[in-house]
C-alpha positions in Angstrom: 0.5 -39.7 34.2 -2.6 -37.6 33.7 -0.9 -34.4 35.1 1.9 -35.0 32.9 0.2 -35.6 29.6 -2.0 -32.3 30.6 0.8 -30.3 31.4 2.7 -31.7 27.7 -0.3 -30.4 25.6 -0.5 -27.0 27.5 3.1 -26.7 26.4 2.3 -27.8 23.0 -0.5 -25.1 22.5 1.6 -22.4 24.6 4.6 -23.0 21.6 1.8 -22.9 18.8 0.9 -19.8 20.0 4.3 -18.2 20.5 5.0 -19.9 16.8 1.9 -18.3 15.4 2.7 -14.8 17.0 6.2 -15.0 15.7 4.6 -15.7 12.1 2.6 -12.8 12.2 5.3 -10.4 13.4 7.5 -11.1 10.5 5.2 -10.9 8.4 4.6 -7.6 10.0 8.4 -6.4 9.6 8.2 -7.4 5.8 5.1 -5.4 4.7 6.1 -2.5 7.0 9.2 -2.6 5.2 8.0 -2.6 1.6 5.8 0.2 2.0 8.1 2.0 4.1 10.8 1.5 0.6 7.9 2.2 -1.5 7.5 5.8 0.2 11.3 6.9 0.4 10.8 8.3 -3.8 7.9 10.5 -2.5 10.0 11.9 0.1 13.1 12.5 -1.2 11.1 14.5 -4.3 11.7 17.9 -4.2 8.2 20.0 -4.9 6.1 22.7 -3.0 3.4 20.4 -3.4 4.5 17.6 -1.3 2.1 17.1 2.2 3.5 15.0 4.5 0.2 14.2 5.8 -1.0 12.7 2.8 1.8 10.0 2.6 2.3 9.3 6.5 1.7 7.1 8.1 3.3 4.9 5.8 1.8 1.4 7.1 -0.7 0.7 9.8 -0.1 -3.0 11.1 -2.9 -5.6 11.4 -4.1 -6.4 14.7 -3.5 -10.1 16.3 -6.4 -11.4 17.9 -6.6 -13.9 20.7 -8.4 -16.3 18.4 -5.8 -16.1 15.9 -3.1 -17.3 18.3 -5.0 -19.8 20.0 -7.3 -21.6 17.2 -5.5 -21.1 14.0 -2.6 -23.8 13.2 0.9 -21.8 13.8 2.2 -23.6 10.4 -0.7 -22.2 8.1 
């Protein structure tokens, strides 16, 4: 019985980490798409002064640390 309880606790923690990573990835997709859409007007503008290096990369994702996955609540 003790082994079962320990295994269930580990499974719950594992699922919590997976859910936290899923929320993080979902947030990254939304932020990336919003910034990309906002950059399309500048990219489609015809001018001699437009430089790709000033507008690219449009988005750099936040990092997901081990502490965020293991210690924070997945439903935060």
